[in-house]
C-alpha positions in Angstrom: 20.4 -42.1 10.2 17.8 -39.5 10.5 14.7 -40.0 9.2 12.7 -36.6 10.0 15.3 -34.0 9.1 13.4 -32.7 5.8 10.0 -33.2 7.3 8.4 -33.8 4.7 6.0 -36.8 5.3 5.6 -37.6 1.3 9.3 -38.8 1.3 11.7 -41.2 2.5 15.2 -40.5 3.7 18.2 -42.6 2.3 21.3 -41.1 2.9 22.4 -37.5 4.5 25.8 -35.9 3.9 27.3 -32.8 4.9 30.0 -30.5 4.7 30.5 -26.8 6.0 28.1 -24.9 4.3 25.6 -27.8 2.6 23.3 -30.6 3.5 23.0 -33.5 0.7 19.9 -35.4 1.1 19.0 -38.7 -0.8 15.5 -39.2 -1.0 13.0 -41.4 -2.5 9.7 -40.8 -2.5 6.8 -42.5 -0.2 4.1 -43.4 -2.4 4.5 -44.7 -6.0 1.7 -44.3 -8.5 -0.6 -47.4 -8.4 -2.7 -46.9 -11.4 -2.1 -45.4 -14.7 -3.4 -41.4 -14.7 -4.4 -42.4 -19.1 -6.0 -45.5 -18.6 -6.9 -46.5 -15.1 -5.1 -49.4 -15.5 -3.1 -51.1 -12.3 -0.8 -52.9 -14.5 2.3 -50.6 -14.2 5.9 -51.5 -14.8 9.3 -49.7 -14.3 10.3 -48.2 -16.9 13.5 -46.3 -16.2 15.4 -43.7 -13.7 15.7 -39.7 -13.6 17.9 -37.9 -10.6 16.1 -34.4 -9.5 18.0 -32.2 -7.2 15.3 -30.3 -5.4 16.7 -27.1 -3.3 14.9 -26.7 0.2 15.0 -24.0 2.9 18.4 -23.7 4.3 18.5 -25.8 7.8 21.1 -25.1 10.7 22.5 -22.3 9.0 23.3 -24.9 5.7 21.7 -24.9 2.6 19.8 -27.5 1.6 19.5 -30.2 -1.6 17.5 -32.9 -2.3 18.4 -35.9 -4.8 15.2 -37.8 -5.6 15.8 -40.8 -7.6 12.3 -40.2 -9.4 11.0 -43.6 -11.8 9.2 -43.7 -14.8 6.3 -46.0 -15.1 5.1 -47.6 -18.2 1.4 -49.0 -18.6 1.4 -52.3 -19.9 -2.5 -51.6 -21.5 -2.2 -48.3 -23.3 1.5 -48.1 -23.1 1.9 -44.6 -22.0 4.6 -43.3 -19.3 4.8 -41.0 -16.3 7.1 -39.7 -14.8 6.7 -39.7 -10.9 5.2 -36.5 -8.8 7.0 -34.9 -6.7 5.0 -33.5 -3.9 5.3 -30.5 -2.1 7.1 -29.3 -5.4 7.2 -26.2 -6.9 5.8 -27.0 -10.7 7.8 -24.3 -12.2 10.5 -24.5 -10.0 13.0 -27.4 -9.2 12.3 -26.2 -5.0 10.1 -27.0 -2.7 6.7 -24.8 -2.4 7.7 -23.8 1.4 11.5 -22.5 0.1 9.4 -20.3 -2.6 7.3 -18.9 0.2 10.2 -18.4 2.6 12.0 -16.5 0.2 9.2 -14.5 -0.6 8.6 -13.7 3.4 12.5 -12.8 3.4 12.7 -10.7 0.7 10.1 -8.5 2.2 12.9 -8.2 5.3 16.3 -8.1 3.5 17.9 -7.8 0.4 18.2 -10.1 -2.5 21.8 -10.8 -2.2 22.0 -12.0 1.4 19.1 -14.2 0.4 20.6 -15.9 -2.6 23.7 -16.2 -0.1 21.6 -18.4 1.7 20.0 -20.3 -0.2 22.4 -20.9 -2.7 20.5 -19.6 -5.6 21.1 -17.3 -8.4 20.3 -13.3 -7.4 18.0 -13.4 -10.4 15.8 -16.5 -9.4 15.6 -14.6 -6.2 13.7 -11.6 -7.4 11.7 -13.7 -10.0 10.5 -15.5 -6.7 9.9 -12.6 -4.8 7.8 -10.8 -8.1 5.4 -14.1 -7.9 5.3 -13.6 -4.3 3.8 -10.0 -4.5 2.0 -11.1 -7.1 0.0 -13.4 -4.9 -0.1 -10.6 -2.2 -1.8 -8.4 -5.0 -4.5 -10.7 -5.5 -5.0 -11.5 -2.1 -5.5 -7.7 -0.7 -7.7 -5.5 -2.9 -8.1 -2.3 -1.4 -11.4 -0.4 -1.6 -10.9 2.8 -4.2 -10.4 5.9 -2.4 -13.7 8.4 -3.2 -11.4 11.2 -1.8 -7.8 10.1 -3.5 -4.6 11.9 -2.7 -1.7 11.7 -5.9 1.9 13.0 -4.4 5.4 11.4 -4.7 8.6 10.5 -3.2 12.2 10.5 -4.3 13.4 6.8 -4.2 16.4 7.0 -6.5 14.1 8.5 -8.7 10.9 10.3 -8.4 8.0 7.6 -7.8 4.2 8.2 -7.6 2.3 7.7 -4.4 -1.8 6.9 -3.9 -3.2 7.6 -1.0 -7.2 7.5 0.4 -7.2 10.6 1.8 -10.7 10.1 4.1 -8.8 7.1 5.7 -5.5 8.0 6.2 -4.0 5.1 4.4 -1.5 4.5 1.1 -3.1 2.5 -1.4 -0.3 1.8 -4.4 2.8 2.9 -5.4 4.0 3.3 -8.8 7.5 3.0 -10.7 7.5 6.7 -12.1 5.1 9.5 -11.9 4.6 9.7 -16.2 1.4 10.3 -16.9 0.9 6.7 -19.1 1.7 5.2 -15.5 -0.7 6.8 -13.7 -3.6 6.7 -16.0 -3.2 3.3 -17.2 -2.9 2.8 -12.9 -6.3 4.9 -12.9 -7.7 2.7 -16.1 -7.1 -0.4 -13.8 -8.4 0.8 -10.8 -12.2 -0.8 -10.0 -14.9 2.0 -9.4 -13.0 4.4 -10.6 -16.1 6.4 -11.8 -16.7 6.8 -7.9 -13.9 8.4 -7.2 -15.0 12.3 -6.1 -11.9 14.6 -5.2 -7.7 14.4 -6.2 -5.8 16.1 -4.1 -2.2 16.7 -6.1 0.5 18.8 -5.9 1.3 21.4 -9.7 2.3 18.2 -11.9 1.0 18.3 -15.1 1.0 14.6 -15.9 -0.9 13.9 -12.6 -3.7 16.3 -13.7 -3.7 15.1 -17.3 -4.1 11.3 -16.3 -6.8 12.0 -14.0 -8.7 14.8 -16.5 -8.0 11.7 -18.9 -9.6 8.7 -17.3 -11.8 9.8 -14.4 -13.2 13.0 -15.8 -16.0 13.3 -13.3 -13.2 13.8 -10.3 -12.5 17.1 -9.3 -9.2 18.1 -9.4 -7.8 20.0 -6.1 -4.4 21.7 -5.8 -3.0 20.7 -2.4 -2.5 23.7 -0.2 0.4 22.8 1.4 2.2 22.6 -1.6 0.9 25.8 -2.4 2.2 27.3 0.6 5.6 25.8 0.3 6.6 28.4 -2.3 6.2 31.4 0.0 8.6 29.4 2.2 10.8 28.7 -1.0 10.3 32.8 -2.1 11.8 33.8 1.9 14.7 31.2 1.4 15.7 33.1 -2.0 15.3 36.4 -0.3 17.3 35.2 2.3 20.4 33.9 0.0 20.2 36.9 -2.0 21.8 39.2 0.5 24.2 37.0 1.8 26.4 38.4 -0.7 26.2 42.1 1.7 27.0 39.9 4.7 30.8 39.3 6.6 31.6 35.5 7.6 29.9 36.6 11.1 26.6 37.7 9.7 26.3 34.8 7.3 26.6 32.7 10.1 24.2 34.1 12.0 22.0 34.4 9.3 22.0 30.4 8.4 21.5 29.8 12.0 18.2 32.2 12.1 16.9 30.8 8.7 14.2 29.0 11.0 13.4 32.1 12.3 12.3 33.8 8.9 9.6 30.4 8.2 8.3 30.3 11.1 5.1 31.5 11.4 4.9 35.2 12.9 2.1 33.5 15.9 4.3 30.8 16.6 7.5 32.7 17.1 8.9 33.0 20.8 9.9 35.8 22.6 13.8 35.4 21.7 12.8 34.5 17.9 10.6 37.7 17.4 13.5 39.9 18.7 16.0 38.1 16.3 13.6 38.4 13.7 12.9 42.1 14.6 16.6 42.6 14.3 17.2 40.9 10.6 14.2 42.9 9.2 14.8 46.1 10.5 18.8 46.0 8.6 17.9 44.3 5.8 14.4 45.9 4.5 14.3 43.1 1.9 13.7 40.8 4.3 11.3 42.4 6.2 9.4 42.5 3.1 9.5 39.2 2.1 8.7 38.5 5.6 5.7 40.5 5.1 4.5 39.1 2.0 5.1 35.4 3.2 2.4 36.0 5.9 0.2 37.5 4.0 0.0 35.0 1.3 -0.9 32.5 4.1 -3.5 34.5 5.0 -5.0 34.6 1.6 -5.9 30.1 3.0 -6.5 31.3 6.4 -9.1 34.1 5.7 -10.6 33.4 2.5 -14.6 32.2 3.4 -15.0 31.0 -0.5 -13.4 30.9 -4.0 -14.5 34.3 -5.0 -13.1 35.9 -1.5 -10.0 33.9 -2.3 -9.2 34.9 -5.9 -9.9 38.8 -4.2 -7.0 38.3 -1.7 -4.8 36.8 -3.9 -4.9 39.2 -6.5 -4.5 42.4 -3.9 -1.4 40.3 -2.3 0.1 40.0 -6.2 -0.6 43.6 -6.4 1.4 44.5 -3.4 4.5 43.0 -4.2 7.1 45.2 -4.8 8.9 44.9 -8.1 12.2 44.5 -6.0 11.0 41.6 -4.7 8.9 40.1 -7.3 11.4 38.0 -8.8 11.8 36.0 -4.9 7.9 35.0 -5.1 8.0 35.1 -9.5 7.4 31.0 -9.1 4.5 31.3 -6.9 2.6 33.9 -8.7 3.4 32.1 -12.4 1.9 28.7 -10.3 -1.6 30.7 -9.0 -1.5 32.0 -12.3 -1.1 28.7 -14.5 -3.0 26.5 -12.1 -6.0 29.3 -10.8 -8.8 26.8 -11.3 -7.8 23.8 -9.9 -6.0 25.6 -6.4 -9.3 27.4 -5.9 -11.4 24.0 -6.0 -9.7 24.1 -2.4 -12.0 27.0 -1.1 -15.1 24.6 -2.3 -13.8 21.4 -1.3 -11.2 21.5 1.7 -9.6 18.3 0.6 -5.6 17.7 0.7 -2.5 15.6 1.5 -1.1 17.3 4.8 -0.9 13.3 6.3 1.3 12.7 3.1 4.6 14.1 4.5 4.3 11.4 7.5 4.5 9.0 4.7 7.4 10.5 3.0 9.6 10.7 6.2 8.0 6.5 6.6 9.4 5.7 3.0 12.8 7.2 3.7 13.7 6.1 7.2 12.5 2.4 5.5 15.0 3.4 2.4 17.7 4.4 4.6 17.4 1.5 6.9 17.3 -1.3 4.1 19.5 0.3 1.6 20.0 -2.4 -0.9 16.0 -2.6 -1.2 14.8 -2.8 -4.6 11.6 -0.2 -5.0 9.6 -3.5 -5.4 10.6 -4.9 -2.3 10.0 -1.5 -0.4 6.8 -1.0 -1.8 6.1 -4.7 -0.8 7.1 -3.6 2.6 4.6 -0.4 2.8 1.9 -2.5 1.4 2.0 -5.6 2.2 2.9 -5.7 6.0 0.4 -7.5 8.3 -1.1 -5.9 10.4 -0.8 -2.3 8.9 -4.0 -2.8 6.7 -7.3 -0.6 7.8 -10.4 -2.6 7.8 -14.2 -1.9 8.3 -16.7 -4.4 8.8 -20.2 -3.3 7.8 -22.7 -4.0 10.2 -26.0 -5.4 8.5 -29.2 -6.9 10.0 -31.5 -9.9 8.4 -34.6 -8.6 6.4 -37.6 -8.0 8.9 -40.4 -10.6 9.1 -43.6 -10.4 10.5 -43.8 -12.9 13.7 -47.0 -15.4 13.7 -47.6 -17.5 16.0 -47.8 -21.3 16.0 -51.5 -21.9 15.5 -52.9 -24.4 18.3 -52.6 -28.3 17.7 -55.3 -29.9 15.5 -56.8 -31.8 18.6 -60.6 -30.3 19.2 -61.8 -31.5 22.4 -65.0 -33.6 22.1 -67.6 -31.9 24.5 -66.8 -28.8 22.3 -68.0 -31.0 18.8 -71.0 -28.8 18.8 -69.6 -25.2 19.0 -66.6 -25.9 16.4 -69.4 -28.1 14.1 -69.0 -26.0 11.3 -65.3 -26.8 10.9 -64.8 -29.3 7.5 -61.7 -30.9 8.8 -58.7 -30.4 11.7 -57.0 -27.0 11.8 -53.1 -27.7 10.8 -50.2 -26.3 12.7 -48.1 -24.0 10.8 -44.9 -23.2 12.0 -43.5 -20.1 14.2 -41.6 -17.7 12.0 -39.5 -15.8 14.0 -36.8 -12.8 13.0 -33.3 -14.4 13.5 -31.8 -12.5 16.4 -28.5 -12.4 15.1 -26.7 -9.6 13.5 -24.6 -10.2 9.9 -21.4 -9.3 8.9 -20.8 -8.4 5.1 -17.1 -9.2 3.5 -14.2 -6.8 5.4 -13.2 -3.4 3.5 -10.0 -2.9 3.3 -8.7 0.6 2.8 -5.1 0.0 2.6 -2.1 0.5 4.9 -2.3 3.0 7.6 -0.2 5.8 7.7 0.1 5.8 11.7 0.3 1.8 11.8 3.1 2.0 9.9 5.1 4.6 12.1 4.5 2.5 14.9 5.5 -0.6 14.2 8.8 1.1 12.5 9.2 2.8 15.9 8.4 -0.5 17.7 11.6 -2.2 14.9 8.9 -4.2 13.6 9.1 -3.6 10.2 
């Protein structure tokens, strides 16, 4: 009969039964209580039994259940009764602590349904255990509040809000949605929120309103790339607008060259420049739209100040012909409605440029793990081992003046006449020496490094 199949020293194996899918293990607690928990008396007598079924980690590919015949004890002095406690068993659930940890860890890598299949537990139970596991991780990993915060979004079934640390290129949190109340609640609970200096975001009013209400000292900067992206979208509208006048072959050609129209003129190859020249000369609308796209980029690239940027934008807006204006109407409207926050960029070059790589990372992870819940995907992003960016602040001990030890108090006899004025022996004082070693203050955790997450994903470790 196996005696160590459980590897739990507090239990004694009585019997092991095995079938195709499960191990059924009957066990007893090794150490019975010897004193009453209420009065400390050693006069305990048996007072009944109760069998409990405890789930444990799967072994050899089979589910494991431990049947423990727990005893009830009665104190002969105070009359209190007590049940034997179950060592290594989770107090809230009828399973071992190690099974709870295993379920939490496995749920980071696999679907709840597959973990439930391996353990014989209900999928709802797996989900609840995973939620507790994530709460433990939340308490363990405390991320530093970003001085430069990024607020962006990613579509995972529905839009989700992503909080990033711009200066450290890390992700700090992912919220269930992008509603104002959700974002405001998160910001309100953020430690040291008064230290946030800048918040880069896209043109989504709930983000702006939440930041303004909760961290009003932070300067809002509309992300540059969300604005110039609208110029490319206008170019696409112009391209699609002329398709009705083309035959099938021309439509296919225009579809093939659409990336040429979106590419910056300075980055075109000779072949691409030739193709672009053909389209813009044959279709003046495309030529004008391309010119406007490139000149809008110049507003960001050539401006030296907020005032200069506004003057350049006004000149650009006035140069948009009436027949082209409908294609750029969304961009013009957005710049008008969000002008103060867009122009803040020219005073503070804060941008969410790297969040596109984060969004790509999350999409790849989502495709790789179809069936993951949002909670599991969030946990994988935030709490993956080895992905956090830390900073150890080096500090030195306080400077202390170096003091020499005075001579030993023994005074030579032949010197008595010279030291005749000394009334009593001189007592040696210990020498004070500054500690030579340097000291480290507690590590700061800035969140999950985006580049590290991408490397882990490419290496198949995420």
